[in-house]
ROSE-4610 file (N, C-alpha, C; in Angstrom, 1 decimal, always signed):
// ROSE-4610
residu = [P/P/P/L/L/L/C/C/C/S/S/S/H/H/H/L/L/L/G/G/G/V/V/V/P/P/P/V/V/V/P/P/P/E/E/E/E/E/E/S/S/S/Y/Y/Y/P/P/P/A/A/A/R/R/R/N/N/N/T/T/T/T/T/T/Q/Q/Q/E/E/E/F/F/F/R/R/R/S/S/S/A/A/A/L/L/L/G/G/G/I/I/I/V/V/V/Q/Q/Q]
num = [1/1/1/2/2/2/3/3/3/4/4/4/5/5/5/6/6/6/7/7/7/8/8/8/9/9/9/10/10/10/11/11/11/12/12/12/13/13/13/14/14/14/15/15/15/16/16/16/17/17/17/18/18/18/19/19/19/20/20/20/21/21/21/22/22/22/23/23/23/24/24/24/25/25/25/26/26/26/27/27/27/28/28/28/29/29/29/30/30/30/31/31/31/32/32/32]
x = [+103.4/+104.1/+102.7/+102.1/+101.3/+100.0/+99.6/+98.5/+98.6/+99.9/+99.8/+99.5/+100.2/+100.6/+98.7/+98.2/+96.9/+96.0/+96.6/+95.6/+94.5/+94.6/+93.7/+94.6/+93.5/+94.1/+94.7/+95.7/+96.4/+95.5/+95.2/+94.2/+95.0/+94.2/+94.5/+94.9/+94.5/+95.2/+95.8/+96.7/+97.5/+97.0/+97.6/+97.1/+97.0/+95.8/+95.7/+96.4/+97.4/+98.4/+97.8/+96.6/+96.2/+96.9/+97.1/+97.8/+99.1/+99.5/+101.0/+101.5/+102.6/+103.1/+102.6/+102.7/+102.1/+100.5/+99.7/+98.5/+98.4/+99.1/+98.9/+99.2/+100.5/+101.0/+99.7/+99.2/+98.5/+97.0/+96.5/+95.7/+96.0/+97.2/+97.5/+97.7/+98.0/+98.4/+99.8/+100.9/+102.3/+102.5/+102.9/+103.6/+105.2/+105.9/+107.3/+107.7]
y = [+134.2/+135.4/+136.4/+135.7/+136.2/+136.7/+135.7/+135.7/+137.1/+137.0/+138.1/+139.6/+139.8/+140.8/+141.0/+140.2/+140.5/+140.8/+140.4/+140.6/+139.3/+138.1/+137.1/+136.0/+135.1/+134.2/+133.0/+132.4/+131.1/+130.0/+129.5/+128.4/+127.3/+126.2/+125.0/+124.0/+123.9/+122.8/+123.5/+122.4/+123.1/+123.5/+124.3/+124.8/+123.7/+123.4/+122.0/+122.1/+121.2/+121.2/+120.0/+120.1/+118.9/+118.5/+119.8/+119.3/+119.2/+118.3/+118.3/+119.2/+119.1/+120.2/+120.3/+118.9/+118.5/+118.9/+118.5/+118.9/+120.5/+121.2/+122.8/+123.1/+122.6/+123.1/+122.6/+121.7/+121.2/+122.1/+122.8/+123.2/+124.7/+125.3/+126.5/+126.5/+125.1/+125.2/+124.8/+124.9/+124.9/+123.3/+123.0/+121.6/+121.8/+120.8/+120.8/+119.3]
z = [+121.0/+120.5/+119.6/+118.6/+117.7/+119.0/+119.3/+120.0/+121.2/+121.9/+122.8/+121.9/+120.6/+120.0/+119.7/+119.1/+119.0/+119.8/+121.1/+122.3/+122.4/+122.1/+122.1/+122.9/+123.6/+124.3/+123.5/+123.9/+123.4/+123.5/+122.0/+122.3/+123.0/+123.5/+124.3/+123.2/+122.0/+121.1/+120.3/+119.8/+118.6/+117.2/+116.2/+115.2/+114.3/+113.8/+112.6/+111.4/+111.0/+110.0/+109.2/+108.5/+107.9/+106.4/+105.8/+104.3/+104.4/+103.4/+103.4/+102.3/+102.0/+101.3/+99.7/+99.2/+98.2/+97.8/+98.7/+98.6/+98.8/+99.2/+99.4/+98.0/+97.5/+95.7/+94.9/+95.0/+94.1/+94.1/+95.5/+95.3/+94.8/+94.8/+94.5/+92.7/+92.4/+91.1/+90.6/+91.5/+91.8/+91.7/+90.3/+90.0/+90.1/+90.7/+90.5/+90.3]
């Protein structure tokens, strides 16, 4: 849906999701 809205082709491969939630929060300085 987003690609069609932006008028760009859908990529062949999935979007990379490399960071874990903890890595993401650590990078932003969010500590729980």
